[in-house]
N, C-alpha and C positions, 0 to 999 in steps of 0.2 A: 563828048562821051567819055566818061571815066572808065579806064581799064587798068586792071592789075594783072600782070602776067607772070606767073611763077615758073621756075624751072629748078631742076635738081630733084632730090628725093630718090626713092628706090628701096632696094632691099640690102641689108648688110648684116654681118654677124656682130654679136655683142662685143664691144670694145672697138668697133670700127668708127669710121668718120664718114659724114656726108656734108655737102654744102648746098644750101638753098638760096636761090636768088629771086628777086621780084622787081620788076620795073613797072612803075605807074606812069599814066599819061591822062591828060584831060583835066588836070587840076594844078594849082600852083604849089609846087613842092615845098617852097620855103615857109608856107603857112600850115603844113600838115606834118603830123607825126606818122611814122610807119612802124609796123611791127609784125611779129609772127605769133600766131595762135595755133592751137591744136585741139583736135577732138577725137577721142577714142570711142569705139562703139559702146553705146550705153552710157556715156559720160558727157558732162557738159563741156562746152568749149572753154578753154582756159588760155590765159595769156602765157606765153613762153619768154619772149623778149621783145622790147620795144625801144625805139630811138627817136629822139626829138631834139633838134638843135644841138646835136652831138652829145646830148645826155641820154643815158640809158637806164632801163630797169629790166630785171629779169626774175623769173620765178626761182624760188629757193631750190626746186628740184633739178635745175639746169645750171645753177651758178658753179663756175669753175669748169664746166664742160662745154657750154655753148657761148658763142660770141656773136653779137650783132654789130654790123657795120653798115655805113651809108656812104654812097658815092658823093662826090662833091656837087653833083647836080641835084642832090637831095631827092631825086625820084626813084633811085635804085637802092634796094636794101638787101643785104646778104645775111645768111645765118650759118656760120660754121659750127657744126655739131661733131664734138669728139666724145670719145669714150662712151658711145651710145649703149643704151641698156634696153632690154625687151620692153620695159614700161614706157620707153619713148615711142613706141609704135602708136601711130595715129595718122589722121589726115591733118597735114599742116596747111594753114591758111595765112596769106599775106593780107595786111589791112592797112588802110590809111584813114586818119581822122584829124579834124581841125585841132590846131594847137590849143585854142581856147577852151575846147572841151576835155583836154587831156592834161595839160600842165596846170598844177595847182600853184598859184602865185608865181607862175613862170618857172617852176621847178618840176622836174620829172620825179614822181614818187610811184609807189606800187599801185596807185590809183590808175596809173597809165596802162596797167595790164587788164583792165576790165573791158571785156569785148564790146559792151554796149556803148562805149565812148567813140567807137570807130564807125565811119560812115560808109567806107567802100571796101569791098572784099574781093579777093581773087577766088578762082575756082577750086583751089586746093591742090595739093600734091601729097601722094601717099609715101609715108616713111614706115618701113617695116624692119624691125630689129629681131633677129632670131638668136636663140640662146645656144 
């Protein structure tokens, strides 16, 4: 049974930092990409940052502020979020998807940020940034 368990999140003032972590089980980590997505009320789910075979892609809105990393076991992914803004407020979801559906010609591109390419999803963790 596949499980993605998220931790971290919470409430912080603008300019602050948070760290999210996610550990997956029940699938072969070396064959999967992992990533973080978010969904604010009334908005569509969007890709934040993804990682696959040590190659990453991130949304323009978070570049320079958020960093995604992966443990050597490839089943744990973290998202360090710095300089948080109120517009970062959302439910954050961890996801895992097969490399074959995410990597284009073996290369990570912005296509990897499309939620539909991911097969497994965590329950989500709330991030709230106040001004």
